[in-house]
N, C-alpha and C positions, 0 to 999 in steps of 0.2 A: 839325730836333730829332726824336728819335725817337721815333715814334708806341709806344702800348701794347701795338699786335702786337707789333712787332720785339722790344720788349723784353722780352715774354714766351718768346716764342721763344728768344732768345739765353739768357735766362732758364734756360729748358729742357734747351738745348743744355749750359750750363753741370754743369746738373744730370749727367747724363748722362754726361760725361766724369769727373766727379768718383766717381761710382758707377764705371767703369769701371776706374778707376784702383785702386780696392782689391778686394783677392786675398784670397777667402776659400779657406779648405781645412779640411780636420777627417778626422777618422773617427766613425763611432757603431758603438759593438761589444755584443756579449752574450757573457754568459762562462760558464760553469760550472765549481764547483769542488766536488771532489767527494772525503771521506775515505774511506779503507780500514779505518780502526778508528772504533769505537763513543768516543764524547767521554769525557772523564773527568767533566765536569760534567753531568747530567740536562739543561740549560739549551742548551747547544750542537747541534748537526746535522751530520751526517753530509752533506750538499749544501745545496750553496748557491748560486744563481742570482740574474743580477746582469747590468746593460747601464749602455752608459756613452756617453758622448758627449764630444768636446773639439774645438773648432773654433780656428780661427786666424785673425783677421781685421788683413789687412797694407795698410800704403799708407805711399809715402813721396814726397817731391817736393823742390825745391830741389835739381833735378838728381842727386839720389841722397843726398844730403848729409845727409839726415833721414827719418827714418822712425818710424813709429809701430804698434807690434801688441799684438794683443792675443789672448790664449788662456786662454780661461775653459773649466773640467772640469766633467763634474759625472757622480757614478756613482750609481744605487738598486740598492740590493743585498737582496734579501728574508733577512728573520730579523736580521741586524745592523743597529742603528741608526744605530750611529756610523760603521759603512763607505759609508754612504746619507750621500754629502758633498758639498758645490761645494765649488769652489776656482777662483783665480784664479791660474794660473800662469805667466803673465806679462800686463802692462801698463806699457809702454816707451817712451817715446819716446827716440831716439838720433840724436846729432849729431857728426857726423865730418867730421874736417879731418885736414891730410897728417899730422902728427903727435900727432896726438890723440884721444878720443873721449869723448863723455860720455854716460851712459845713466842715467836718471831712470826711476824705477817699480818696478814688478815683476816680476823675472824670476830665473829659475833660472842659477844659472854653477859651472858643471862641473869638481872638479881633480882629477888623478888617471890613474894610466895602469895598474895592476897587476887583473889580471881577479879575485880572491876576493873580495876588499875594496879602501874604498877608505877610506883611513886618512885623507888629507890632505884630501878634501872634508869642508868645513865648513860654506860658506857658507848652504846653506840645510838644512831642517828634513826628516827624513826621514817621509811618509806612509807610515805602519808597518801600515795598516788596507789600500791597494791592494794590497803583496805582499809576502812575509816576507824575499824578497831583498834591501830597503832602496834597492833601484835607482831608485824613485820620491820624488818630490820635491817642495814646498808651495814656492809662490811666494814670495817673500823682497822687501819694501821695501827700496829701497835707493836710494843715490845711488855711482855707479863712474865714476871719471876714468881711463882710459888712457892713458898716456904712452906714445908710442913712436918710439922710438930706434934707432939701428943697432946699441945693444947691448942689447937687450931691450924688450920690453916692463914698463912698473912700472902696476902697476892698484892703484889705489886705493879701500879701498871705505868707506862710512857707511852700517853698516844698520839703518835707522831704524825696526825694528817686529819686535817676536818671536811666532814662530810656537811653539807648543805639539806635540809629537809625537803624534801618533794614535793609539790604541789602540782595539782590538774590545772593543766590549761584550759586557754578560754572555751573550748567544746568542751571542757568535760564536768565533771557532778561532782557533790561535796568540797565548794570551796565559794567563796563570797563573791558578790557581786563590787568592785568590778575582781577579777582574778589576783591573785597576789603576783606581784611581779620580782619572779626570781631575779630576774638579770640585775635587779639594782638591790642586790642582797648589801646590807651594809654591817657592820661590825665596831664594835669598841674600841679593838687594839688591833692593828695589822701587824705584818709581818710575820716572824716566829713566833709569837704569843698568841694570834691567832691559830693557827696550824695546830702548837703544844699543848696537851692537857696531862695533869697526873691524878691518878687515883689509887687508894689503897685500901683490901675489904678483909678484914676478920673473920672467919668462917668455922664455926665448930658446932659439932654433933654431940651430946652427952643424951643420954637416956633416951627420954621421950620430947627432946628440944633440940631444935634446926636453930643456929644462932646467929645474924650476920652484922657487921657496924663496918659504915663504908663512911670514906672520906673523895670530894671532887674537886680540884680545882681547875678552870679553864673556860672555853668558850661555852657557853649552852647550848645544849642540845634542840631547846625550846626557844626558838627567837618569838621577843613583842613582833607585834605589826604595827609601825606606824603607817601615818593618816596624811597621805602630804595632796600637794595640787600640784600638777606638773605646769609647763608652761604655754600648752594648750586650755587649762583653765580644769584640767579634769583631774578626776582623784585615783591617786596612786596609793595602794596598797604595799610598805615594803618591809622584808623582815629583815627585824635588827638583832642583833647575835652580842649579847653583854659577856664581862667574863663575870664568873659566877665561882661562888664555895657552897656546895652543897656535904653537908653530913649526915645519914640514913639508918636508919635503923631495922632490921627485916627480925621477926619470932615467929617462929611455926611450932607448934607444940601439940601432939597427938595422943590420944586419950582412947581405949576404945574404940566407938564409934565416931567420937569428936575430933576434927581438926581446928585447933584455934591459930588463927593469924591474924600478925600487926605487921603495917610498912608504914614508918613514918619520916619524914626529912624537917630540915630547917635547911633554908636557903638563901643568901644576902647576892644582893649584885644587881636584881632584878627591881629595882625601887626600893623600897622599906624590907628587912628581913621580914619572913614569915617562915611559918610552919603549917603542915599539911601532912595528915594521918588518914589512914585507911585499915579498918579492923573487924574482926566478925568469925565466925566460928563456919562449919560446916559439918550436918551431922550425916552418915550414911544406915540405911535401913538394908541389911543384907540379904540375899533370897528370899526377899518377899513372896509373901504365899507361895511358899518351899518352893519358889523357882529359880532361877538362873539370875533373875532382876534384881539389880541393886538401885535404890534409890537415896539420892544425895538433897540434905534441905542446906539451902546455900544464904547465907544473909549477912552483907557488909555496911558499914556506915562510911561513909566520903565525906574528909572535910577539909578546909582551906581558910587559912587565918585570915585573908583578906577579902573574903564574903561577896559578896554582891563586885568589890571592883577585881575581883581574881578572872582575868583573859581567861582561864578553864572555863567548863565544862561542869563541871564537880566541884561545890565548895561547899554544899550541906545537902547532902543526900542519902537515900537510902537503897540499898540495893538486894533483892530476893532474886534466888533463883530454885530451880527444880533439875538437877541432873541425872537423868536415869542412864544408865549402861544396864547394857544385855547380855552383857559376856558371853555373846555366839559366837560361832564359828568366824560372821562376818563383821565383827569388833562393832556392833551398834550400837552410837549413843547419840542423844537430847543431851540439850542446854536449854531452856528456856529461863529468861528471867526479866524482868523490870529495875529501873533504876528510878527513883521520881524526886525531886525536888522539892527538899520541908517550904521552900522561900517560895519560889516561883509555880512550884506545882507541875513543871515540867516534866513529862513524861518518856522514857525512851525502852522500848520494847525490842527484847532480842530472841531471838530461836537460833542455835545452831545446831545441824545435825550432819552425822557423816557412816559410813558404811561400806565395807568392802566388797566385792564381788571378785569371788573366784582368787587369784594367787595374785592378780598384777593389775586389780582395776579398784578406785575408792571414789566413791563420790560423795559431796558434800556441799549442802544447802545453807544457806543463811538469807534468816530475814528481819530486816529493821524498820521498827517504826519512831517517829517523833512526834511529840504531841506536846498541845498549848506553850507554847514554848512565849514567853511576852518577848516586845521588841528588844528589851533592856538583856536578855540573857545571849549569853554567845551562840548556846545551840539555835537560837533564830535563825540561823544563814542557810540553817536546815530542814525546815520546816516543810520543803517539797520535795525533799527525798529519801522517803519509804521506797523499799528497792527490795527486791528480791536478789540473791547470787547463789549462783549454779555451776559447780565445775566437776568437771568428769577429770580423773587422770589416770595414767598408766605407769606402774611404776616398772622399771626394769633395773 
């Protein structure tokens, strides 16, 4: 019979083994966000300081066929209370087999290939208070079954909860005047139809081609903005979430130094049915001047069939950029580009740079300018929001 002493020792060893099998990583960062022009609203500020932390806790078992990932995120922001927020980016259980994978929980799933915008990427809601580039996403509750075959992978999604888009508060920047009233969110349908959405995507890689075909039905992640007058006679901007059908396709072809990209969607449910597309290429010069420097030339065209009536910034625009990859130990990268509206002559300039320092530190710099937007252009609300963002992160 096992003595209590031996039993406690084995129990302790078991606990140590369980803890050692858990991988913990993440980062903590501090961000400085400064604006070159005074705000249009006296409640807003010219500088914001914030800090963020994101941790990933990962554990796998059953010979690696099952895993659990937990990724919480928190940001504390000076001035803008809505930018101070907590989110579970991921809390997912995964079961993998030879020809299928089942994921249950909260997660992020990215679709798309283009550089300037991601039209087909619809699973997750945009975390707009994080960054104006719309790249940051909120965690989405879901059940995802992937069926893996020789002719491609079919992903089936049941999206079991709706996330409202985040918007800046009355002291925050990147917002219209007045600020969007998120407390008055409205929906085309309520109850279970508001919370549930369905999606399916087929993806396949053959030779130099990566193909994706997707379909989504449910509450739109992109709200329309209603302009109304409240009981006090003040203007209110209210998010309105419609039910939509969206069919999308994304294609990427790699050939030598060329990378050709196309994303397009057809959507119904937000007024008349419309089509939007983004397509272009990236050509890379490798080892320029017999150095480690790579120079990529990116060009894309952005189109929306709604034209000037579209409630989006990009309807008839060209995007051109230069990407510099230094291939050094510090992973230094620079992307500088411009988006030019062919109709209104609105210009959007963007510079992004990043560099690692040592084994644990990374610095990121972003500079963005909005130029020449007329009053009838959706970009007009950002006319005083030229800014520079610097973030220093420590990875652990």
